[in-house]
N, C-alpha and C positions, 0 to 999 in steps of 0.2 A: 709485468712491465709493458707489454703491448697495450693493455687497457689504458694505461696512463697516457701513452702517445695518442691513442684514439680519442681520449677525453680532451686532450689539449687541442688536437686537430679539430674536433667538433666545436670547442669553445671559440677557436679562431674563426672557423667558418661561420659560426653564429654571429660573431662580432662583425664580420664582413657583411653579412646579410643585413644586420641592423643598421650599418652605416652606408648601405647602398644609396646612391644618389637618386633624386626624384626623376621621374620620366622625362622632364624637361631638359635634364642634363645629359641625356643619351645622345649619341651621334651615330647616324646611319651612314655608312660608307657604301657606295654602290659602284660596282664594276671598276675597281682600281686596276688600271691597265698601263700606268706610266708614272714616272716621277721626274723631278728636276731638283738637283742639289743646289741650294742657295749658298750655304757656307757649312762649316763643320758642326753647326748646331741646329740648322734649319733645312728642311726640304719641303717640296710640294708634291702631293699625290694627285694624279689626274684620275678622275672617275668618269669615264665616257667622254662625251663632248662638252658637257655643261657643268661638271662638278670638279672643283679644285679644293684641296685641303692643305692648310699650312700645318706642318708637323714641327713642333719645337721639342728638342731633346733636353734631358735634364742637364747634360754636360756636353762639352765638345766631344765629337766622335772621331777618333783617329781613323783615317782611311776613308771617311765618308765622302769628302770632296773629290777624291781621286778614284773612288770605287767605280768599276765598270758595272757591277751588279750590286744591287741592294735588295735584301730580303726583308719581309715583314713577319711578325709573329702571329698575324691574323689573316683570315682569308680575304679575297678580293671584294666580297660583298658580306658585310657584317654590321652589327649594331654594337657599338662600344659604350659601356657604362663607366668603365674605369681605364682610360687610356694609359694611365701611369703604370699599369701592370704589363703593358705591351712594349715591344722593342723593335728596333731596326737592327739588322746585322749586315756586316760588310763581307767582302770576299775573304777577309782575314779571319772570319768567324768571331768578330768582336761584336758583342751585344751592346747596343746603345739604347738605354731606356728612354721612353717617351714621357715628356712632361705634359704637353697638351696637343690636341688636334682640333683644328677649327676650320670651318668653311671660309673660303677666301675667293675673291673674284678672279684675280690673276696674279702673275708673278710680280708685277709692279706694285700692286696693293700689298702683297706679302712683304716686299722689301721696305716699303714705306712704314708698315706696321712694326717690323723688326727695328728699324732705325728709331721710330718714335719710342718704343719700349726701352731701347738702349739709352736714349737721351733722358728719359724719365728716371731710369735706374741711376745714371750718373748724377742727376740733380738731387736724388734722394740721399746720396752719400755725403 
């Protein structure tokens, strides 16, 4: 029986390796040392003085907006190839999985992008 589990795990790992994104799709996060919560589905990560990243979660995250502390499933400096495997967690130990992480200039640009996407989603329905 253990051999079957190992074979399944190996097949899954092989499938993930084959579907790994191109190098252009990777995102390097450097010195994440702060965050700002925008709403229950978005937050910004601060990387040093000059790097900001907009994090969009897959779903609304209970407790995110009022959480004093937020944790990340990845280290402060890393390269992410598949951000959808990563998550944010709140002080209630709720895991909120990430949909996308993208570089952004500042919080105003992030809010404008969020609003634009919401408008486009409404128009598509």
